[in-house]
N, C-alpha and C positions, 0 to 999 in steps of 0.2 A: 726896385723900380720897374723892371720889366713885368713882374707879376701884377703890379697895380695897373699898368698900361693894358695888359691883356684882360684883366677883370673889368676895366672901364670900357674897353672895346666890346666885350661880351655883353655887358649891361646895355650899351648903346644899341647893339644889334637886336636884343630882346625887346627894348622899348620901341624901336622903329618897326619891327615886324608885328607888334601888337597894336600899332596905331590904326585907328579907323580911318578909312578914306573919307575925305570931305566930299559930300554929295554935290553934284552940279546944281545950279539953280535951273529948275525945269520951267519951260514956258510951253504953252499950248502951240501945236503946229497950226499953220494957217489952214482954213477951210479951203480945200482944193478938189479937183476932179481929174487929175492927170495921171493917177497911178503912182503917186509919190511914196507909197509904202509908209505912211504916217498914221499914228493914232494917238490920241491924248484926251484927257478929261479932267475935271475937278471932282475930287472925292472929299466930302466933308471939309471943303475949303483949301485943300492942297492939290497942286497940279500933279497928275499921275502920267507917267510915260513909261514905255518899254525901256528897261535899263538893266545893265549889269550882265553877269555870268552866273549860271546856276550849275552847281556840281552835285551829282548824285552818285551813289555806289554803283548803280547799274549803267548809267548813261555817260559817265565821265563829266567833263566840263564843257558847256556850250554857251554861246552868246544867246541872250534872250531876244530872239527875232520874232517878228510878227508872222503868224501863219494864218492863211485864209483859204477856205475851200468853198467851192460852189458846185452844186450838183443839180442836174435836171432829170435824174433817172427815176425820180419818184413822181407821184401824182402832182405834188406842188414843189417847184424848184426851191432850194434852200441854200443859205449861205451861213458859214460859221467863221468867225474871226477870233483868234486867240492871241493874247499877249501876256507877258510876264515881266515883273520887275523884281530883281534880286539885288539887294544891297547887303550882302552878307556881313560886311564889316560894321554895318549899322543896324543889323538885326531885322531887316525887311526881306520878306519872301512872299510876294503877292502875285496873284494871277487874275486875269480878267478875260471874260469870254462874252461875245455878242453872238446871238443866234437869231436868224430871221427866216421865215418861210415866205417866199414871194407868191402872193396870190393875185396881185394886180400890177406887178412891175414897179415903176417908180411910185413913191408916195409914202404915206405914214402908216406904220404898223404898230399896233398896241399889243401888249401882253395880255390878251383878253380871253384866251381859251387854253385848255390843257391838252397835251398830247398823251396818248396812252401807249405803252406804259410811261408814266412820268416819274422823274426823280425829284419832284417837288418844284420844278420850274415850268412855267407856262411856255407855250409857243411864243416866239418873238421875245426872247429873254436877254437880260443883262445878268451876268454872274460874276461876283467878286469873291476871291478866296484869299484869306491870310493863312499861308501854310505854317507859319511859326506858331500861331495860336490855335490852328485848326478851326477857324471861324469862317463860315460860308454864308454869303448873302446872295439873294436872288430876287428877280422880279416877282410880283405877286398879282393875283387877280383883283385884290381889293384896291390897289393903287397902281394901275398899269404903267409900265415903262413905255416910252415913246421912242421908236427908231424910225428915222426918215431916210429913205433911199433916194438920193438925188441924182445918181448916175449908175447905170448898169450896162456895161459894154461887154457883150459876150464874145466879141471878136478879139478885142485887145485885153480881155480878162480884167477889167477894172470895175470895182464897185466902190462907191463913195456915199457918204451920208453923215448924219448927225444923230445923237442919242442923248437921253436924259431919263432919270427915274429915281425913285426911292426904292432901295433894295432892303429886304427884310432878312434878318438872321434866320437860318433854317431851323435851328434848335430852339430859338426864343423869338417869336414874332413881335415881341414888344421892343426889340432892338433893331435899329435900322441905320443905314448910311445913305447919303444923298449924292447922286452923281449928276453933275450939270456940265454944260458946254462940251459934251462929247462930240468928237469928230474923227472920221477915218477916211482914208483915201488909199485903197489897197489894190495891188495887182494880185489876183487870186490864182490858185491852182484848181484844175478841174479833174 
């Protein structure tokens, strides 16, 4: 009897530990300009948000937080926003990056020119990576992504805006994903 009880308990522990976590129902954050540290968008019909923890051999385990950097040390001030979603129990390991060079302050920026040296992405880019499948998508010159900067506060370190675009697979330009309803409201580091 005791052996059966221990075997049942062991089996229960194994089943529970292998169970995939149920994902929360994601919703887009509101469009705001207060430095709320939010970002979200719709990719091919599903809401994407920063989510989960990522564990690596070198870096240990860390929460997927948004990171944003602004620099005005170069000829043109630039901004980079990075986010990650890792849902290891559900087989998702995705990264997103938005890069924009400010030439006119607030306004609309299109991915319409290349930076040299380039890694296949134009200036003012959206980049989406699926780390599990090693699939990379980026903005292209043939169908420019649109990034709109609605607030840039260099005193409070807030940058806010919206974005959208069709991103093309780097290795096969016949494949693409569509990003819509993108929004961000970030307190950045300098």
